[in-house]
Structures are given as C-alpha cells and as structure tokens.
N, C-alpha and C positions, 0 to 999 in steps of 0.2 A: 320421461320429459323432465328437464331441471326446474328448480323452485324459480328460477329467474325467469325462464319463458313460460311459466304457468298463467301468468297474467296477460303478457302480450309477446308476441312472436318477436318483435324487434326492438324490444326493450328490456332494461334491468331493473326489476322490480325488488323493493325491501320493505318489510314491515318495520315502522318506526313508531316511535313515541315522542311527540314534540312538546315541549314546556317554552316558558319565555326565556329559560336559561341557555338550553342546549337542544341537540337533536342527538338521540342515541339509538341504536337498533335493539330491537327486542332480542335477547339471547334465551337459549334454551337448548334442550337435547335434540340432536340432529341424527338422522339416521341415513346411511348411504348403501343402501342395497345394491347390488349389482347382479346381472344376468350371465352366467357361465354356461356355455353351449358346449356340451361334451359330444365328441366325435368318436367314440369309440367303434361305432358301428362301421366306420370307413377303415378299420384296421387291416382287413384282408381284402379290400378292394384293389383292383389292378390300378386303375388311374387315381391315383392319390392325389396328385397335383391338380388336376381338374376338379375334383371335388373339393380340395382346399380352396380353389378360386371360388366356386359356387358357395361354399360356407362363410368364405369372406364377405361377398355380396349380400348374404343374409344378415351377417352381422352388421353389416353398413346400413342396410335398411332398418334394422332394430334401431339403431342409433340415430337415424334420420330425424326422430322428434327431438333430438338434443340440439340446441343452437351452440354453434362454436365460433368464438371471435375471429374476425378476420385478421389475418397476417398483415402487422403493421410494417411495411416496407419502407417507411420514410426514414431518411437518415436521421441519426440523433444529433441535435446541433447544441452545442456548449454555447453559453451566453454569460461570459464572465463582465461584461460591461467594462471593459477596459480599453485603452487605446494600445493594443498589441501591435500595431504597425506603427506606431509613431515612436520616436526616441524618448528617453528618459529625461526628466526635467533639471536636475540638479547635478553638477559636476564640479570638479576641482580641474587644475590645469594638467592633472597626469591622467584624466579620465574621460573618455569619448563614448559617445552612443550614435551609431549612424549603421545604414544597411551596408555602407562600402567596407566597413571594419566589422569582421565576424567576431562573435564573443570569445573572451579567453577561455570560456568553459570548454572550447573544442580541443583545448593543448591538453596532452598528457601530463600528469601531475609531475613525473619526473622530467619534463620539459619546463614546467611553470617554475617549479622551486629551482634555485641554483645552488643553496648551501647544502653540501655534500654530507655534513653532519645530520641535518634535518633529514635528507633523503634516506640516511641510513637507518634512522629511527623509524620513519615511515614503512620502510621494508620489513623492520621488525615488527612494526605493529601489526601489518597485514599477514604476516606469520604466526603471531603469537595471541593476539586480542581474541578474548573469548567472544565478545558480542559479535564479532566478525565472523569468527567460527561458526557460532550459532546461525548466523544469517546464511552462510554457505551451506550448511546441512539442510536448512528449510528448503534451499533449491532442490536438493537431491530427495528430500520428502515430496515434493510437489510433483517432479518428475516420476517418481515411483506411482504417486496417485494418479497421473495421467495414464500411466500404464495399465494401471488396474482398470480404469475406465475403457482404456482401448482394446483390453482383452475381452470385454464384453460383447465385442463383434465376432468374437472367436467361438465356436462350439465348444463345450465341455463334455467330455467323455469320461465316465466313471466306470469302474470294474468292481466285481464284488463276487464273492465266494461264501456258500453257507453249507452247514450240516446240521441236520436235526434227527433226533431220535424220538419216536412216539409209540406208546403202548396204549391199546385199546381193548375193552372188555366185549367180548361177543358170546353168542350162546354157545359156540364150540369152545370157547376159552379165551384167553389172552391172547392178543395178536401184536407182535412187536414189528415196527418197521422203520426203517432208516431213508432218509432222504438227502441228496447231495445236490448241489446246484452252482453253476458257474454263469455269471451275466456280465455282459458288456453294454453300457447303456450311454444313450444321449440325453444329457439332463435338459430341463426346460429352456430351449434356445429362442431368444425373442427375435422375431423378425421386425425389423426397424422400417416398416412402410412409411411413417410419418415423421422421421427424423429425431425421435425422442433421444435415443442413443448418441446419434452424431451431436445434436446440442450439448449433451452431456460431456461428450468429449471436447466441443468447444469451449465450454465452461472451465473444464480442467485444465485446458491451454492456457485460457486466460488468467486462470489462477496461477499457474506456473510463472507466466510472464509479469503477473504482479509481485510475486515472489523475488524474481530476478531484479526486478525494479527496487524492491525493498533493502535487498543485499547491496544494491548500488548506493543507495540513500545511507546505508550504514557505512559503506565504505568512505563516501564523502565526507561524512561527519567525522569518522575517525582519522582522517588525514587532516581536515581542518583543525581539531581539537589537539592532535600531535603538534601541527605547527603553531597554534598558539601558545600550547604549554611550553614549547621550545623557547618562543618568544619571551613569555612571561618569565622563564628560568633565567633568559639572558638578561634582562633587564632588572631581575632582582638581584643577580651578582653585580651590575652595574651599580644599582643602589646601595649594596654593600660596599663597592669600592669607593663611592663617594662619600658615604658615612664615614668609613674608616679614615679616608683623607682629611674630612672634616674634624674628626676627632684628633687627628694629630697636629691639625693648625690650633685648635681651641687649647690643646694641651701647652702648646708654646705660648698661647696668650695668657693662659692661666700663670704660667712660670713667670713672665714679665710682670703680670699684675701682682703676684705675690711678692717677688722682689722688690717692686716700687713701693708696697705696702710696708714691707720690712725697712726699707731705707727711709720711710718717713715721706715720701715724695707724694704719696696717693692715701687716701683714706681706706678703711676696709671696703667700703662699698663695691668698688671696681673689681675686687679680687672675689668677692662673693658672686656678683653678676657673671664674672667670667668662669667660675665654678658651675654655676647653674646652666649656661650654655654648653659647657662641656659634657653635662650629664643628659641634656637634650640630644646632642650628637651620639653618645652612647646608647641611648634609647633608640634612635634612628639605626645604628648598627644592630642592636638585638631583633628589631622587626625586619630589616632586610635578611637577616639569618633565618627567621622564622618563615619568610616568605620563600626564602630558597628552599627549605625543607619542604612547604608545601607544594611548591611548584614540581620539584623534583619526585616527590611521592604520586602526585598526578600525571606526570610523564611517564613514571615507570608502570602505573596502572594501566594506561593506554597502550603502552608499547608491549605489556604483557610479560615483561622479563627484566632483570636488572639492567641498568643503563651502564653500557661500557664506557670508561673514563675518557677514550678518544672520541665520544661522540657529545660529551658535554659542550654546549655553546660557549662562546667567548662572550665576555660582557659587551652588552649594548651593541648587538650584532645591527649593522646599518642597512642590510638588504638581505632578504632571503629568497628573492625572486629573480627571475631573467628580465622582468617587464619594466620598460621605460614609460611606456604608456599603456593603461589598462582600458580595454575596449570592452563596453557593456553589451554591445550589438543592439538589437532591439528586443522589446518584450515578447515577442512571437517565438524566438529562439528559446525561451525557457520551456515551450512545450516539446522541445527535442532533448533538452540537456538535463532538465530538473527531473530525478527518479521519482520524485514523490508525485509529480504530476502525471508522469506516465503510469506509476502505480493506480493512480485514482482512474486513468483511462482504462487500463486493463480492467479494473473492477466494474467500471461501467460496460464493458463488451461482456464479461461474465454475466452482469445482470440482464444483459438483453439474451444472452443465451439461455438463462433461466426462464425467460417469458417463453421461449419456443418450447421449453420442456414442459411447462404448465398448460401450453397450448396443445401439445402432441397428447397429452392426457386424456383429453375429449375424445380421442380416436380409441378403436377398439385395441387391444393387445393381443397380438397373435404369437403363439409359442408352439415349437415343434418338441416333441419327445419321443424316444425310440429306444428299443433294447433287442438285444439279442443274446441268447445263452442256452445252456443245456441243464436238464434237470433230470435226475433218474434216481430210483431207490436202491441203486446199486453202484458202487464206484467203478466196477468193472464196465457197466453198461453207460457211463457217463458220455463216453466220446462217440457211440453210436449216432447214426443220422437220424433215428427215431426219437432220440432226447432232444433235439433242436427245436427251438422255439424262438419266435420273434414278435415284435409288435411295433406299430408306428401310429403315433397319435397327434395331429395338431388339435390345439385349444385355444379358443377366442374367448376374451373377457370383454364384455361390451357394458360401459357405463350407461344406465338407461334412466336411472333416478338417484340421485345423490343429495337431495335437500339442498343443492347450492353450492357444496362443497367445491367443486371444481372451480365455478364462478369464482368463489372467495379466493381460492388460491391462486387463480389467474391475476385476480385484482391485486393480491399481495405482491405478486411478482412485478406486476407495473408499477406499484408505488414503489418497491424497493430500486428499480432501475431510475425512476425520478429522484429518490433520496440519492442513490448513487451519482446521478447527474450533477445534483446539488453539491455534492462533496466534490466532484471534479471540478466544478466551476470555482468553489472555495479553494482548492488547492492552487489554481492559476492566480487568483487574486492574493493568496499568501505568498507566493513566489514573487509577485510584482511588488508587494510591500516591502518584503525583505531585501529586495535589491534596491528598490528606492530609500529604505532605511540607511542602508550602508552608503549609498552614494550623497544622502544628506549628511552623513556623519563625516565623510571623507571632503565635503563640500568647502569646508572652513579650515580643516586641519593645517593645511599648508600655511595660510594667513596666521593661525594661532601659534605655530612653531617660530615663525618669523617674528612675531610681536615677542615671544618668551625669549628668543636670542637677544632681540635688542634689551629687554628687560635686565638680561644677564650682564650684556655690556655696561649698562647703566649701574647696578649694583655693585660690578667689580670696581669702577672708577670711585663710587660712593665709598665703598669700604676703604680704598687706599686713600682717600682724602680724609675720612674720619680717623685712620688709624694714624697718619702724620699728623693731624690736628692733636690727637691726643698725647701721642709721644711729644709734640711741642708744648704741650700744657694750655692749648688754645681752648680745646673743647673736653667734655667729660667722657668717659668710658662707654655710656650709654649710647652715644652715637655710633661707636664701634660695633657694638653689640647688636643695634638695629641693622646695621649695613651687613653683618655676618649672617643673621637669621633671614634676611631678605634675599641675600644670594644663595644660600643654601637651599632656600624654599624654591627659587626660581630655577635652580639646576635640578631639582627633584621633579619640578614642574616639567621642564625639558625632557628628561627621561621618560616620564608618564606619557607625553604627547608624541615621542618618538616611538613609545610601544605602541600606542593606538594607531599609529600611522601603518606600523607592520601588521598589527592585527586586521586593521580595515582592509588590507589588502588581501589577506587570508580569507577573511569573511566575504568579500566580494567574490573572489573565486568560487567559495562554497555556495553564495547565495544565486550565483548564475548556473550552479550546476556541473561545475568542475571537479575532476577528481575520480570520475568513474572510469574503467578500461574501455573507453570508447574503442581503441585499435584492437581489443581482443574479439575475436569472431563470437558470434552469440550462437549457443547451442540450443537450438528450439527442438523441441520433440515432435516428430510428425506420425501420424496413424500408420501402423504396421498392418492392421486388420481392416478389411471392410465386410459390414454386414451383407448376408446373402440377399436380402431383399434390395440392396443397393448396388449390387455389383454392375448393373448396367448404367447407373446414374453418376456413381462416383467417379472421380479423375483417376487415371492410371497412376500406377506405382512406380512410375519413372523418376528419376533425380531431378527434371524438369518440375514435375507436378508437385514434387515434396517440398522443393525451393518456394514453388508458387504460394504453396499453401503456408509456409512459415512467413514468408514475406507478408501476405496478406494477415495473417494473425497478428502480426506485430506492426501494422501499418497505423497511423495515427487517426484519430477522429478529427472531424472539422470543427473548427472554432469559427463563430459567426461573428461579423462585426455589429457595432451597436444599430446603425440602420438597417442591416439585413435583418437583425432580430425583431425589430419594429415591424418591418413588413411581413415576416413570417406569422407574426402575432396577429396582424391585422387581417392576415389572409385566412386564419383558421376560423371555421364555424364555430360559433359559442355553443357549449354543452347546455343543452335544455334539461330541465328536472321538474316534475310536477308533482304536486302532494294532493292525494285525495283523502280527505278525513272520512273515516267510518265512525267514530264514537268520540263523544266529548266526556271526559271523566273528571269527577269532583272528588278528589281523594279523600280530603277531610271534611267533606259534607257541610260546607260553609256556604253552599249556595255559588260559589265562584268556580269558574274552570280552572282546573290545575293543569291538565293535559289533553291532547288530542291524540288519538289512535287513528293511523292510517297507512295508506300505501304510498311511497315514494317511486315514481317512474323515472328512470333515466335512460335517455336515447342512446342505444349502444349499437354500432354496426355488428352485425352477425353474419355468418354465412350457413346454409344447410350441408349436411353432410351429403354427398353425391351417392345416388341409389345405383348400383349397376344392376343389369338384368342377370337373373341367375340362369346359367346355361348348363344343363345335365350332360356331362361328356358321354 
C-alpha cells in the first residue's frame, strides 16, 4: 500500500511542518521495496499462456491495495487571455488585419521577397549557415531517438557461445573436463498492457515534432536576419554616397570661402566655418564606411560564405518585397504559422504523454525471457539432440509499497505539464506582442517619411536662399552653414526612415511566422512495430492508419476564448485540503509555538486496480 493511501483510501496525505512563514514537507530517507514474483516453476508446463494469465491476475490482486490516479481524459485548454479572433489594433495605410485576407505568413519566402540578389543570399544562407545546419541535424537526432523508442516494441534476441575448462581434485586423482555451449535467447521483453511504451513513443514523437518546429524557427530567424542585414548594407552604401556628395559640395564651398578671404572680401571666419563643415562631412564618410564593413561582415556570417560581388545590394533599395498591402490576418493564425508557438504546443503534448508514463508505472511490469541452446562436454557431441535445452520464464514486478515515490513522480509529471501549458500560453502572448509592436512601429512610419521629405524641400530652398544672400553680401556665411547642416541631417534621416520601412516589412513577415517551408511535405515518423500485448487494440499497419497517426500527432491544441475560460473555471470543483495538527513544537524553548507538525490531506480521485479471478488452465 502506498504512503499516500495509508491514511485514507481516497485522499492524498503528506506529513508537513507549518510555521507562520511557510509550509514545507518533511524530507528524509525513503525506501521503495517491490515484490518480484518468480515463475521458474512454469518453465516446463505445457499451457504457459494460461498460467501467465493466472499469474497476471495474481499480481493484479497484490497491487489492488495501491490506489492509482484516474486517467484525466479532459482536453488541455490553453488560456492566453488574448482577443485572438479580433483584428489587430494599429495599422498604417499599407497594412490590414481581417479574416477575409489571410496572413502574408502563408506565402513562401521565395514569393514574398522580390529582390533577386536577396533571394540568392538567402539560398546561400540556408545551404551554409551553421546554426541552420545544427537545427537540421537535431531533427535527424530526434528521428533516431524515436526509432530507438519504437524498437522497444520489438523483441530482442541475443546469441552467445562459450567454452570453459575445469580441473577438480578427487580421491582417484585430478579430473579435467571441458564444456561447450551455444545459446540463443530472448532478452527481457516487456508486455505493454498498460500503454507505458506506447506513451513513451508518443512522447518521443512530440519531441521530434518540437525539434522540427525549432528548425523552422531557426530558418525564419535566419531569413529575416539576412534580409535585414541586406537592407542595412544597402542603406549604409546610400549613406556613404550621400556623405561623399556632401564632401564634394563642401569642398567647393571651402574653395569659394578661401578665395573670398584671399581677395579680402570676407574675413577669415567664414573659411574656418566652411573647413569645419567639410571635416564633419568627412567624418560622416568614415562612419558610413565603418557601417558598410560591419553590415557586410554580419551578412557574410549569416550566409556562411563569402558574398559574391553580383549579390551586393544597390544603394538605398526602394523595395525588396512583392507586397503592396501587408495582411496581418488575425491573431489566431499565429497558432498555425509561428513555429515557436507550435514548438511549445508539441512540448505540451509530450508532457501529457509523460503523465501517462508515470501513471502506467503504478501497474505491474510483465516481461518475457526465453532461451534455447546446446551444451556438452565434447565439441563432437554438441549437435546431438541430447545436448539441447530450453527455458521460458515470464516475470512480473508489482509495486506494493514504495513510500509514495510513484505518487510523487505522478505529481511531478502533472506539475511539469502545467508548467509547459503556462509556457505555451506565454508563447502565444509573446507572438501577439511582437506582431503588435511591429504594427505600432509601422503605424506612423509613412507619416514620418512624408514629414521628412517636406523638411528636405524646405531646407533645400533655405540653403539656396542663404547661399544667394551670402554671395550678394546681404547675410553672413553662418546662415549657409546652418542650412547645409540641416539639409544633410534631414537627408540622413530620410535614409534612416526608409531603412526602417524596409526592416519593418521584414520584421512583420517574421513576427507573423513567415519564412518556413510550408509547401514542403512534413516527414513524420510513424511506428513500425507493435507490442505483442497490443496487437489486437492497435490500429493496422496500412498507409491510411499511418497517415491518420501522423495527422493526429501534428494536430493543434485548442485555445479557449476569455469567456469560455471563465466558464470552465467556474465549473471546476474547488480542490479541498485539510490539515490535522498532531504536535505543537517550541524549538527555542521560549514558551511560544514555533511550528506545528501534522497531516495535510488533499482530496484526489483514485481508482482501484481491477482484480481478475484466477482460473487454473
């Protein structure tokens, strides 16, 4: 009987110490003895299968005193507390969000991007980037791990051969003998009556699917980073071009100011101011050159190879996508396109399978072992029929008393699923926030650009007027310098905003989940072997059953609406727990109670192990 059921049949009981600050369990050494029933007496009995059934029923009777948690068949409902069926809130004139227009994340990256040079770099990156290669290898590793789990349903047969020579002292004298043996044996093969191996297989499959989602997330991030680095390099080249043009213009201004000073028309101050303005432009050239080197290094790192000269972007690319209108779809589409959300979902399913593994551990473990071989003292007699021997032995391991270890492992599995559920809900919230942040950035970019272009027109006219007034001797050269600096700063700002516009398009595509190979068929491993104990209950090995298995494994979890979540919470019966104090402890002997020792009892639904009648065949 488990420690949990020692106090009450339908309750979970734990010894605790309570203080004013905390409640914590008493820890100590625990022992988990088990009862193993040997069945060697059945080795040479004819009706082994019938006796195995009787032995199984006996084991079930022995385990009946141990309470087993009821299987929780309720669906796991995510509650992200977001308006996932409503449109996003902030838009610019180029962005829409509605159910009628699907998300641009559904487009292949080859169709979303229009710049051929960029697409060439992305193709190189998917071929050479080491992070992406590592993510792809992780999929192969997860596939192999699934196969290892699947093979557990297949019996393992081992062969062995041996030779030994022995000398024994007798009254007659020394006796030397040889021994030869050849054996073929079935290793301990577990009969999966309770679905433990099947649950482990489901867990391995969900881990595989989570790994494929992680690879998609790596691909999306890689494509987005390449596109952003491509845009950064393009506008760094544009900044360099602008700075070099400004240097040429200010060199001419310095030449004119110097000549006017030499002719005695102007004092030395205008030529000094013109020289300082030229140095500022030269600094801008150097900063642009440094930015180009940095952007090119980043792009080369992402691509994983030297960048071909014909794939270098042109300065200030005006557009790298085919989109005129960017559709964000609805937030609910993030559940389909965002691979990080899918990865969290698969992790949630794996945690659910782990609960079933922990629950199956309550039941007896039934294994089969057999061997056949020949043994003789002479190598010549090894193949005679008299040398042949065989054995067959089922064994059953029944958990009877484990001091609550199984209960604790089951509780850990349930808590881990709750933690994974919180992570799944958090991934949905993160995806929603990232899309909303990009939309908020894009909401005013167009208006900022329009304002910046108007400023450029204003400062161009201001410069022309100031330059003409200076040449006419009406105003000093400071007005010309101020107009030059303002115009140059405005032109730099325009390039920065144009870059932000391009980057925001890339970020929106990434935040919505665009960039994965949605048109590539998913290769999902399916079980190749079926446990002997489940041959009658498992689906067939046809192509249809394998396809149904794969589709069910990759299907999405259901996300509740806010109102539905409230209704579900209200319908749940509140968990009850009672504390029965057994002793009040004064640790420091000051006459005041420091802690109370007692028993905490939590109501937990359990089920009894069914006891079958033993029928002797």
